[in-house]
C-alpha positions in Angstrom: 53.4 101.5 179.2 54.0 104.5 176.3 52.4 104.0 172.8 55.2 104.1 170.3 54.6 104.6 166.7 57.7 105.6 164.8 59.3 104.7 161.4 60.1 100.9 162.1 56.4 100.0 163.5 55.0 102.1 160.2 57.2 100.3 157.9 56.3 97.0 159.3 52.6 97.6 159.1 52.8 99.0 155.9 54.7 95.6 154.6 52.2 93.7 156.1 49.5 95.3 154.4 51.1 94.7 151.3 51.4 90.7 152.0 48.0 90.4 152.9 46.8 91.6 150.0 49.1 90.6 147.5 49.1 87.4 145.2 50.7 84.8 147.4 48.1 85.0 150.2 44.8 85.1 148.5 43.9 84.5 144.7 40.9 84.7 142.7 39.1 81.8 141.6 39.8 80.7 138.3 37.4 77.2 137.0 40.0 76.2 134.8 42.6 75.5 137.2 43.4 72.1 139.6 41.5 72.5 142.7 42.0 71.3 146.2 40.6 71.5 149.4 42.5 71.0 152.8 40.2 70.3 155.8 41.2 69.2 159.3 39.5 69.0 163.0 40.3 69.6 166.7 38.7 68.7 169.8 36.8 72.0 169.7 37.0 73.3 165.9 37.2 73.1 161.9 39.3 74.3 159.6 39.3 74.2 155.9 41.1 76.0 152.4 40.5 76.0 149.1 43.6 76.2 147.0 44.6 76.0 143.3 47.7 75.1 141.2 49.0 77.9 139.6 51.2 78.0 136.2 54.8 78.0 138.1 53.6 74.5 140.2 53.1 77.1 143.5 49.5 76.3 145.2 47.8 79.6 146.1 44.8 79.9 148.3 41.6 80.8 147.4 39.4 81.3 150.8 40.3 80.3 154.3 37.6 79.3 156.5 37.1 77.9 160.8 34.3 77.5 163.2 33.8 76.1 166.5 32.3 73.2 167.2 29.0 73.1 168.6 28.0 71.3 171.9 26.4 68.3 170.1 29.6 68.3 167.7 32.1 68.3 170.5 31.1 64.9 171.6 31.4 63.3 168.1 34.2 60.7 167.7 37.0 62.3 166.2 36.5 60.1 163.0 33.0 61.7 162.8 35.0 65.0 163.4 37.1 64.8 160.9 34.3 63.8 158.4 32.3 66.5 159.6 35.2 68.9 158.7 35.1 67.4 155.1 31.7 67.8 154.2 31.6 71.5 155.9 34.7 72.8 154.2 33.1 71.4 150.9 29.8 73.0 152.0 31.8 76.2 152.8 33.2 76.8 149.4 30.2 75.1 147.5 29.6 78.1 145.1 33.6 77.4 143.9 33.3 73.5 143.7 29.6 72.8 142.1 30.1 71.4 138.9 33.5 70.6 138.8 36.3 67.9 139.9 38.2 68.7 143.2 40.7 67.0 145.8 40.3 66.8 148.7 43.2 66.5 151.4 43.1 65.2 154.9 45.7 64.1 157.5 42.9 61.2 158.9 43.6 57.9 156.9 40.4 56.2 158.0 38.6 58.6 155.9 39.8 57.7 152.5 37.9 54.2 152.4 34.7 55.6 153.9 34.7 58.5 151.4 35.3 56.5 148.5 34.8 52.7 148.6 32.8 51.8 151.9 29.2 50.9 151.4 26.5 53.1 153.5 25.8 49.7 155.5 29.4 49.7 157.0 29.4 52.9 158.4 28.1 54.8 161.9 24.5 57.2 161.0 26.4 60.1 161.2 28.8 59.1 159.0 26.0 57.9 156.9 24.3 61.1 156.9 27.7 63.0 155.9 28.8 60.6 152.9 25.0 61.4 151.6 25.6 64.9 151.9 29.1 64.5 149.8 27.4 62.9 146.9 26.4 66.1 145.5 30.2 66.7 144.7 32.5 65.1 142.4 35.9 65.0 144.6 38.9 62.8 145.2 40.0 62.5 148.3 43.8 61.3 149.4 45.7 61.3 152.8 48.5 63.9 153.5 50.9 63.9 156.5 49.5 65.9 159.3 52.8 68.0 159.1 52.1 69.2 155.4 48.6 70.3 156.5 49.5 73.0 158.2 47.3 76.0 157.3 43.9 73.5 157.8 45.6 72.4 161.1 46.3 76.0 162.7 42.7 76.9 161.4 40.6 73.8 163.5 43.2 74.8 166.8 42.6 78.8 166.5 39.2 78.6 165.1 36.8 81.5 164.2 34.5 81.9 167.4 31.1 82.6 166.7 27.7 82.6 168.5 26.1 79.1 168.9 23.6 78.6 166.1 22.2 75.4 165.4 23.6 74.2 162.1 21.7 73.2 159.0 23.6 69.5 159.1 23.7 69.5 162.7 20.0 69.5 162.8 20.2 66.8 159.7 22.3 64.3 161.5 20.4 64.3 164.5 17.0 63.8 162.5 18.9 60.8 160.7 20.2 59.2 164.0 16.9 59.4 166.0 15.5 57.9 162.9 18.1 55.1 163.1 17.6 54.5 166.9 13.9 54.7 166.8 13.5 52.1 164.4 15.8 49.5 166.2 13.9 46.4 167.0 13.8 47.4 170.8 11.1 49.3 173.0 12.7 52.9 174.4 12.5 51.0 177.8 14.7 48.0 176.7 17.1 50.8 174.7 17.2 52.4 178.3 18.3 48.9 179.6 20.8 48.4 177.3 22.1 52.1 178.0 22.3 51.5 181.7 24.3 47.8 181.3 26.8 49.6 178.8 27.8 52.0 181.5 28.3 49.0 183.8 30.5 47.2 181.4 34.1 47.6 181.4 34.4 46.6 178.0 32.2 49.2 176.6 33.4 52.1 178.6 37.0 51.3 177.1 35.2 51.5 173.9 33.4 54.5 174.4 36.7 56.2 175.5 38.7 55.1 172.6 35.7 56.4 170.5 35.5 59.7 171.9 39.1 60.3 172.4 40.5 58.4 169.4 41.9 55.0 169.1 45.6 54.3 169.8 48.0 52.0 168.0 47.2 48.4 168.0 49.7 47.5 170.4 48.2 49.6 173.5 44.9 48.5 172.8 43.5 47.1 176.2 43.1 43.5 175.7 39.2 43.7 176.4 38.6 45.9 173.4 41.3 43.9 171.0 38.5 42.0 169.3 36.9 45.2 168.3 40.0 46.5 166.6 39.4 45.7 163.1 35.9 47.3 163.1 36.9 50.2 165.3 35.9 53.5 162.9 32.4 51.6 162.4 32.1 52.0 166.2 30.1 55.1 167.4 28.1 56.6 170.0 24.7 57.7 169.0 22.1 58.9 171.2 24.0 57.2 174.3 24.3 53.6 172.9 27.5 52.3 171.8 26.9 51.0 167.9 28.8 49.0 165.4 26.9 50.8 162.0 23.6 50.6 162.9 23.6 47.5 165.4 23.6 48.0 169.2 27.0 46.6 171.1 25.6 44.2 173.6 27.5 44.0 177.0 28.4 40.7 178.1 25.4 40.7 180.9 23.3 40.8 178.3 24.6 38.4 175.3 22.9 35.2 176.7 19.3 36.8 176.8 19.8 38.4 173.7 21.0 35.0 172.2 17.8 33.5 172.9 15.8 35.9 171.9 17.5 35.4 168.1 17.2 32.2 168.3 13.6 32.3 169.1 11.3 30.9 166.5 13.9 28.2 165.7 14.9 30.0 162.5 17.8 28.0 161.3 21.4 29.7 161.3 21.1 31.6 157.9 18.1 33.3 159.1 19.0 34.0 162.9 22.3 35.6 161.8 20.7 37.6 159.4 18.3 38.8 162.4 21.5 39.7 164.1 22.7 41.8 161.7 19.9 44.2 161.3 20.1 45.1 165.2 22.6 43.7 167.4 26.6 42.7 167.5 29.7 41.3 169.7 32.6 39.6 168.5 32.0 36.2 167.7 28.0 36.5 167.2 28.3 34.6 164.6 29.6 31.3 165.7 27.9 31.9 168.9 24.6 31.4 166.8 25.7 28.5 165.2 27.0 26.8 168.1 23.6 27.5 169.6 21.6 26.1 166.9 23.7 23.1 166.2 23.1 22.1 169.8 19.6 22.6 169.7 17.3 19.7 169.2 14.2 21.8 167.7 16.3 23.5 165.5 17.6 19.9 164.1 14.3 18.8 163.7 12.8 21.6 161.8 16.0 21.6 159.9 14.8 18.8 157.5 11.4 20.2 156.9 12.7 21.5 153.3 9.9 21.2 151.2 9.5 23.1 147.9 7.5 26.3 147.6 4.8 26.0 145.2 4.0 29.5 143.3 0.7 30.6 143.7 -1.3 31.1 140.3 -1.3 35.0 139.5 -4.8 36.5 139.9 -6.5 37.7 136.4 -7.7 41.0 138.1 -7.1 43.4 141.0 -8.8 42.4 144.5 -9.5 39.1 143.3 -7.2 37.2 145.4 -6.1 39.0 148.7 -3.6 37.9 151.7 -4.3 38.7 155.6 -1.6 38.6 158.0 -1.2 40.1 161.9 1.9 42.3 162.8 3.0 43.7 165.9 4.9 47.2 165.7 5.8 49.3 169.1 3.6 47.5 171.2 0.4 47.9 168.6 -1.0 45.0 166.6 -1.9 45.7 163.1 -3.9 43.7 160.5 -2.1 43.8 156.9 -4.3 43.5 153.6 -2.5 42.8 150.6 -3.7 42.4 146.9 -2.4 39.5 145.2 -2.1 41.3 141.5 -1.2 44.7 142.4 0.4 44.6 145.7 -1.7 47.1 147.4 -1.4 47.2 150.8 -4.2 48.3 153.5 -3.0 48.3 157.2 -5.3 48.9 160.5 -4.6 49.3 163.9 -5.8 46.5 166.2 -7.7 47.3 169.4 -8.0 43.4 170.4 -6.6 40.1 168.9 -10.2 38.6 168.3 -11.9 37.4 165.3 -14.7 39.7 165.4 -12.1 43.1 165.6 -10.3 41.6 162.3 -14.0 40.9 160.8 -14.9 44.7 161.3 -11.7 45.9 159.4 -12.3 43.7 156.7 -15.6 45.0 156.0 -14.7 48.5 156.4 -11.9 48.0 153.5 -14.0 45.5 151.7 -16.7 48.3 151.4 -14.3 50.7 149.9 -12.5 48.1 147.2 -15.2 45.4 147.2 -15.7 42.0 148.1 -12.6 39.4 146.8 -13.0 36.0 145.3 -10.5 34.4 147.6 -8.6 35.6 150.7 -5.6 33.6 152.0 -4.4 33.5 156.0 -2.1 31.4 158.2 -3.8 29.0 160.4 -3.6 31.8 163.3 -6.6 31.4 166.0 -8.6 34.3 164.6 -8.8 32.4 161.2 -9.0 28.7 162.5 -12.4 27.1 162.1 -11.3 24.8 164.6 -10.9 27.3 167.7 -13.6 29.3 166.2 -16.4 29.8 163.3 -16.6 33.4 162.9 -14.1 34.3 160.3 -15.8 30.9 158.7 -19.2 32.4 158.8 -17.9 35.6 158.0 -16.6 34.4 154.5 -20.1 32.6 154.0 -22.2 35.2 154.2 -20.1 37.4 152.0 -19.1 35.0 149.2 -15.4 34.5 149.3 -13.3 31.4 149.6 -11.4 31.6 152.9 -7.9 29.4 152.2 -5.6 28.7 155.5 -2.1 27.8 155.2 -1.0 24.0 157.0 0.2 24.3 160.3 4.3 25.0 160.6 4.2 26.4 156.8 3.4 29.9 157.4 5.2 31.2 153.7 2.3 29.4 152.0 0.2 33.2 152.6 2.9 34.6 150.5 
């Protein structure tokens, strides 16, 4: 093919240079003018523009930006990609936006309540972290139909191809998600079991598909997923787990087992519901918990034991009165000693759940802070004078008074 460059080509080239360097394409930023950031996300890229309203009413672009998604980001739910586009665009133009109020335009309507009025607790971990990153900006976010968001949309569909580099935001989000999943009240083995169960559950698989590819209209949603429709934008996939906010969605095969674990301890309807709200979810879980407890003989009997709590008198000085308790965390048992005056805690890891082990740690802690006047504990086997005299003898030899709570009244230790 013969290369041709004649007068028409030269004229077109000069015209193109003039257009690209003239006012309608790019303008100099003016901090006094109304500023708008438009963002959009495709399945593989992000796009953003920053514009300002001119005196004649037209909007002029200050800068364009786009980039491809990283391998991890490409697996985000669509709503998370759209939210990522918002925070990435604002941080890309932060030199213009810091210290001023501006408007954000998006064609993804569910982002409006997320960035304006929804509580962090109601969002998925990724959306939580993204919203936290946006708190340094002063903005108003509005919905714009996709057909009017053509610049950001075009940029997201033809993004600038850059070599893969782990973004700071991506690393921060991954670290935050890792923190959330590691703090779930379940062992790594248990979480792996739930991942496998979700992969085998038809409802969970359809939900995962909707999360990654986008939800259809309400009429087109599969009947299995219809109960999740109302909370669809809170559902996400985090570290291979299908979750609603920070709660694991429990597949049907494991719901009975999880219900029994929630009910274990016979804590009553309110506390069992609160326990479930911290970690697990399936549609109708509150009603199922209520029915379970109302049919439990032990819970009905315990519900009548509403004795008024008598407040403990406040100590006169630090380390005068201490509270002792044992707790389990990640397959290890710990001794907690708390000062009633200052609320100062001391924690020691236990190798064995014996009175001798607890006494050894108490001696070590008392050697640093002094011997208290009173030590309060529950009536566990390590402290019960009927089952063992070791702690009783320890209290006598060190000269403090040991007070244990009555059986079935564990709150008495404070």
